[in-house]
C-alpha atoms as one frame of an Amber mdcrd trajectory, in Angstrom:
protein
   2.951  -9.086 -11.251   5.458  -6.940 -13.101   6.104  -3.292 -12.318   4.587
  -2.309 -15.663   1.364  -4.188 -14.891   1.259  -2.603 -11.439   1.723   0.871
 -12.983  -1.174   0.261 -15.385  -3.420  -0.822 -12.509  -2.386   2.172 -10.380
  -3.293   4.491 -13.237  -6.666   2.830 -13.693  -7.315   2.957  -9.938  -6.878
   6.729  -9.892 -10.053   7.070 -11.946 -12.323   4.883  -9.816 -14.108   5.723
  -6.576 -13.929   3.573  -3.425 -16.854   1.160  -3.338 -16.343  -0.111   0.230
 -15.648   1.545   3.554 -14.131  -0.264   6.505 -15.001   1.327   9.826 -14.617
   0.578  13.511 -15.988  -2.945  13.028 -12.858  -3.628  10.943 -12.908  -6.776
   8.796 -15.977  -8.916   9.193 -16.782 -12.064   7.225 -19.617 -10.182   5.513
 -17.317  -7.399   4.278 -14.737  -9.919   3.092 -17.402 -11.848   1.166 -18.787
  -8.665  -0.397 -15.300  -7.554  -1.459 -14.603 -10.981  -2.993 -17.848 -10.760
  -4.986 -17.008  -7.228  -6.144 -13.578  -8.390  -7.299 -15.205 -11.137  -9.373
 -17.443  -8.573 -11.053 -15.035  -5.636 -11.456 -11.462  -6.999 -11.263 -10.099
  -3.741  -9.791 -11.584  -2.113  -6.692 -10.698   0.635  -4.274 -11.522   0.453
  -0.561 -11.558   3.317   1.933 -10.531   2.683   5.556 -12.261   5.179   7.834
 -10.476   7.094  10.579 -12.432   5.315  13.313 -10.934   1.945  12.290  -8.278
   1.085  14.882  -6.459  -1.511  12.748  -3.483  -0.655  10.548  -4.400  -0.116
   6.897  -1.459  -2.212   5.655  -2.494  -5.153   7.832  -6.090  -4.911   6.607
  -4.869  -4.777   3.004  -2.707  -7.889   3.416  -5.527  -9.794   5.119  -8.001
  -8.849   2.373  -5.585  -9.896  -0.360  -5.072 -13.288   1.300  -8.736 -13.921
   2.063  -9.977 -12.900  -1.404  -7.051 -14.497  -3.294  -6.326 -11.164  -4.967
  -3.268  -9.010  -5.543  -2.591  -5.934  -3.457  -1.815  -3.179  -5.961  -1.193
  -0.337  -3.531  -1.997   1.265  -0.214  -2.044   5.057  -0.163  -2.914   6.539
   3.197  -6.298   5.050   4.057  -7.078   3.740   0.557  -6.507   0.146  -0.591
  -6.489  -1.026  -4.201  -7.009  -4.733  -4.953  -6.904  -6.596  -8.258  -8.106
 -10.049  -9.204  -8.144 -11.050 -12.889 -11.403 -12.362 -14.308 -11.725 -16.128
 -14.557 -12.544 -15.835 -18.278  -9.508 -14.467 -20.183 -11.831 -12.826 -22.734
 -13.526 -10.814 -19.983 -10.360  -9.263 -18.603 -10.196  -5.488 -18.704  -6.610
  -5.087 -17.502  -3.674  -7.027 -18.866
């Protein structure tokens, strides 16, 4: 991913709300599956890590990116932004 593509995704991520929250249960298989499904539908998602989660946000972000086969766009504080392009090139919102 180029820096220009990353900048476009960061700008788009500023306008969206987090759709998942990760709490003290940290990453469970159910959350990972739900995030993977959301990435298929939306391409770009934002995730909020709650204060009661004991794991490091950067570690969670890396694990999610690996498990969902997505790209980690950014981690700001307790917010994670992930991107996975749509399988159909015609359905892609972000290029």
